[in-house]
C-alpha positions as CSV (number, residue, x, y, z in Angstrom):
1,M,-4.7,22.7,20.2
2,A,-3.7,24.1,17.4
3,N,-2.3,22.2,15.1
4,N,-1.9,19.0,17.4
5,E,-4.5,16.4,17.0
6,S,-5.3,14.3,20.1
7,H,-4.1,11.6,20.8
8,E,-6.9,9.7,22.3
9,L,-8.5,10.5,19.3
10,N,-6.2,9.2,16.7
11,F,-7.0,5.1,17.2
12,V,-8.7,3.3,14.7
13,T,-12.0,1.1,15.7
14,T,-13.5,-1.8,13.0
15,N,-16.2,-0.6,13.2
16,R,-16.2,3.0,12.0
17,F,-16.3,2.6,7.8
18,Y,-18.1,4.0,4.8
19,V,-17.9,3.3,1.1
20,E,-17.6,5.6,-0.9
21,I,-18.8,5.8,-5.0
22,K,-18.6,8.7,-7.5
23,G,-17.0,11.0,-4.7
24,E,-19.9,10.7,-2.5
25,I,-20.4,9.1,1.1
26,A,-22.9,5.8,-0.9
27,A,-23.5,3.5,2.5
28,S,-22.1,2.7,5.8
29,F,-21.4,-0.9,6.5
30,T,-22.3,-3.5,9.6
31,E,-18.8,-5.5,7.5
32,C,-16.2,-5.9,4.6
33,T,-14.9,-9.2,4.1
34,G,-12.4,-10.4,1.5
35,L,-10.2,-7.0,1.4
36,S,-6.7,-9.0,0.3
37,V,-4.4,-9.0,-2.3
38,Q,-2.0,-12.1,-2.9
39,I,1.1,-11.9,-6.2
40,K,1.6,-15.7,-7.2
41,K,5.4,-16.8,-6.9
42,N,7.4,-18.3,-9.2
43,I,10.5,-20.2,-7.8
44,L,13.7,-21.3,-9.6
45,Y,15.8,-23.7,-8.7
46,E,19.3,-23.3,-9.9
47,G,21.5,-26.5,-10.0
48,G,25.1,-27.2,-7.6
49,V,23.2,-23.9,-5.6
50,N,21.2,-26.5,-2.9
51,D,21.1,-23.5,-0.1
52,Q,19.2,-21.3,-2.0
53,Q,16.1,-20.9,-4.3
54,R,15.5,-18.1,-6.7
55,I,11.6,-16.6,-6.5
56,Y,10.0,-14.2,-9.3
57,L,7.2,-12.3,-8.4
58,G,4.2,-13.6,-11.0
59,Q,0.1,-12.6,-11.2
60,T,-1.1,-10.1,-8.9
61,E,-5.0,-11.9,-7.7
62,F,-7.2,-9.5,-6.0
63,A,-10.3,-11.5,-3.9
64,D,-13.8,-10.2,-4.2
65,V,-15.2,-7.8,-1.4
66,T,-18.3,-8.3,0.5
67,L,-19.7,-6.2,2.4
68,K,-22.2,-6.3,4.7
69,R,-25.3,-4.1,5.5
70,G,-29.2,-4.0,7.2
71,I,-31.5,-4.1,5.2
72,T,-32.5,-1.2,3.3
73,D,-35.3,0.4,1.2
74,H,-33.6,1.6,-1.2
75,P,-32.9,-0.8,-4.0
76,G,-29.1,0.4,-4.5
77,F,-27.4,-2.8,-4.7
78,W,-30.0,-4.8,-7.0
79,I,-30.0,-1.9,-9.0
80,W,-26.5,-2.0,-10.1
81,M,-26.7,-6.3,-9.9
82,N,-29.5,-6.4,-12.7
83,E,-27.6,-4.5,-14.8
84,V,-24.8,-7.6,-15.6
85,F,-28.2,-9.1,-16.2
86,D,-29.4,-7.0,-18.9
87,E,-28.0,-7.4,-22.0
88,K,-28.6,-4.4,-24.2
89,K,-26.9,-2.7,-21.4
90,A,-23.2,-2.3,-21.0
91,V,-22.7,-3.4,-16.6
92,S,-21.8,-0.2,-15.6
93,R,-17.9,-0.7,-13.7
94,R,-17.4,1.8,-10.5
95,N,-14.2,2.8,-8.6
96,V,-15.7,2.4,-5.2
97,N,-13.6,3.3,-1.8
98,I,-14.2,1.6,1.2
99,L,-12.9,4.4,3.9
100,I,-12.3,4.0,7.9
101,F,-11.8,6.3,9.6
102,N,-10.9,7.5,13.5
103,Q,-12.9,8.4,16.6
104,A,-12.1,12.2,15.7
105,G,-13.8,11.1,12.1
106,K,-11.3,12.1,9.9
107,T,-10.2,9.4,7.7
108,M,-7.2,7.3,8.5
109,M,-7.0,4.8,5.7
110,S,-9.0,4.2,1.8
111,W,-9.0,1.4,-0.3
112,T,-9.7,2.2,-4.0
113,L,-11.6,-1.3,-5.5
114,I,-10.7,0.0,-9.1
115,G,-13.8,-0.5,-12.0
116,A,-15.2,-2.8,-9.4
117,I,-18.3,-4.8,-10.4
118,P,-20.9,-6.9,-8.8
119,I,-21.0,-10.7,-9.7
120,A,-23.0,-11.7,-6.0
121,W,-26.3,-10.1,-4.2
122,K,-27.5,-11.5,-1.5
123,T,-30.8,-10.8,0.8
124,P,-30.6,-12.5,4.4
125,G,-33.1,-15.9,4.7
126,L,-36.5,-14.1,5.8
127,Q,-38.4,-16.0,8.7
128,A,-41.6,-15.1,10.6
129,D,-40.2,-15.9,14.2
130,G,-37.3,-14.7,13.8
131,N,-35.3,-11.7,15.4
132,A,-32.1,-11.2,14.2
133,V,-31.0,-8.1,11.7
134,A,-31.8,-8.6,8.4
135,I,-28.8,-8.4,6.4
136,E,-28.1,-7.4,3.2
137,E,-24.8,-8.5,0.9
138,L,-22.8,-7.3,-1.9
139,T,-20.0,-8.9,-3.7
140,L,-17.4,-7.5,-5.7
141,A,-14.7,-8.2,-8.3
142,Y,-12.4,-5.8,-9.0
143,E,-9.8,-5.1,-11.1
144,G,-7.5,-3.3,-8.8
145,L,-6.7,-2.0,-5.8
146,K,-5.7,1.7,-4.8
147,I,-4.5,2.3,-1.4
148,G,-4.1,5.7,1.1
149,K,-4.9,7.7,3.0
150,Q,-5.0,11.5,0.5
151,E,-6.0,9.5,-2.8
152,G,-9.0,7.7,-3.4
153,G,-11.2,7.6,-1.1
154,G,-9.5,9.0,1.7
155,N,-9.2,12.6,-0.2
156,T,-10.1,15.5,2.8
157,T,-13.1,17.5,0.0
158,N,-16.7,17.3,1.8
159,R,-19.1,14.1,0.9
160,I,-22.5,15.0,0.9
161,P,-24.5,11.2,2.1
162,K,-26.9,10.9,-1.6
163,T,-29.4,8.5,-2.8
164,G,-29.2,7.1,-6.1
165,F,-25.6,6.3,-6.4
166,F,-26.0,3.0,-8.3
167,E,-27.6,4.3,-11.0
168,S,-25.9,5.3,-14.1
169,N,-25.7,8.9,-15.5
């Protein structure tokens, strides 16, 4: 099909998403929660106007994002989180792209967390008699959000998964 993408392959499911850091796919995650924006509103009531109110927009507030994935032998989350504890080292803020793909493997949407910084890291509870999958969590706070298909993480450049994505250069 010349320049026609099959309609059947153009739907999005919530199970095909990845995180991109420094232009490279950093990891695949099992869950991403908290991605949201809220703009505070200020209400002004005018005297004598009882059937209306005036709304002025205030500050934008971004909710923290929690990423969950199965435990791996790569300590990337911990290395990045550990920078917060090291008083001699400046904490590395990174732009983090959350990418969602359609069934054909093309980027359908990307959310770029601008100036992301880790604020929590958690390993699962370990139980000798348990059989559940161990899930590692990383919570990020961020300063801004960019949404797009071609911008941020939604660009069309080739992405090569590499290790060491959390280390500072």
